[in-house]
C-alpha positions in Angstrom: 0.0 0.0 0.0 1.7 3.2 -1.1 0.1 5.4 1.6 1.3 3.2 4.4 4.5 4.3 6.3 7.7 2.4 5.7 8.9 -0.1 8.2 12.5 -0.1 9.3 14.2 -3.3 10.4 17.7 -4.0 11.6 19.6 -6.9 10.0 22.7 -8.5 11.5 25.0 -10.5 9.2 27.9 -12.7 10.1 31.1 -11.3 8.7 31.6 -14.1 6.3 28.1 -13.7 4.9 28.6 -10.0 4.5 31.9 -10.6 2.8 30.3 -13.0 0.2 27.3 -10.8 -0.3 29.6 -7.9 -1.0 30.4 -9.6 -4.3 26.9 -8.5 -5.4 27.8 -4.8 -4.9 27.9 -3.1 -8.4 27.5 0.7 -8.6 27.0 0.3 -12.4 23.9 -1.8 -11.6 22.7 0.6 -9.0 23.8 -1.5 -6.0 26.3 0.6 -4.0 26.6 -1.2 -0.7 25.4 -4.1 1.4 22.2 -2.2 2.1 21.6 -2.1 -1.6 22.3 -5.8 -1.9 19.7 -6.6 0.8 17.3 -4.1 -0.7 17.6 -5.7 -4.1 17.0 -9.2 -2.6 14.0 -7.9 -0.8 12.6 -6.3 -4.0 13.0 -9.6 -5.8 11.2 -11.5 -3.0 8.4 -8.9 -3.1 8.1 -9.3 -6.9 7.9 -13.1 -6.4 5.0 -12.7 -3.9 3.2 -10.1 -5.9 3.4 -11.6 -9.4 2.5 -15.3 -9.8 4.2 -15.5 -13.2 7.4 -13.9 -12.3 10.8 -15.7 -12.4 11.1 -14.9 -8.7 8.2 -17.1 -7.7 9.9 -20.4 -8.3 13.1 -18.9 -6.7 11.0 -18.2 -3.5 9.4 -21.7 -3.7 12.9 -23.3 -3.8 13.9 -21.2 -0.7 10.7 -21.4 1.3 8.8 -24.4 -0.1 5.5 -24.0 -1.9 3.1 -23.9 1.1 3.5 -20.2 1.6 1.6 -19.5 -1.7 -1.6 -20.7 0.1 -1.4 -17.5 2.1 -1.9 -15.5 -1.0 -5.0 -14.6 -3.0 -5.6 -12.9 -6.3 -5.8 -9.1 -5.9 -9.3 -8.1 -7.1 -8.0 -4.6 -8.0 -5.1 -5.9 -10.1 -6.0 -9.3 -11.5 -2.5 -10.3 -12.5 -1.1 -9.6 -9.0 -1.5 -11.6 -5.7 -1.8 -10.1 -2.3 -1.6 -11.6 1.2 -4.8 -13.6 1.9 -7.1 -11.5 4.2 -8.2 -13.0 7.4 -10.7 -11.7 10.0 -9.1 -8.9 11.8 -6.9 -7.7 8.9 
């Protein structure tokens, strides 16, 4: 939802993980630091949850299994997008 405020989280990485992920830093690609790497990974995960036909969807299923997709439903406002399944109280 574009009108909702951003949520800030803190991420702690082991030094060896940060070192390997730093190989993904590429200013020519618009990724200028580890925060950019994490942001890009999050963006691809978001695309995979949003768009059922995206290349990211099977990537997420390989990382998280396929059961998570049952927590999605088609977005009635944008038929080619999914959204988190609404439950009572949402």
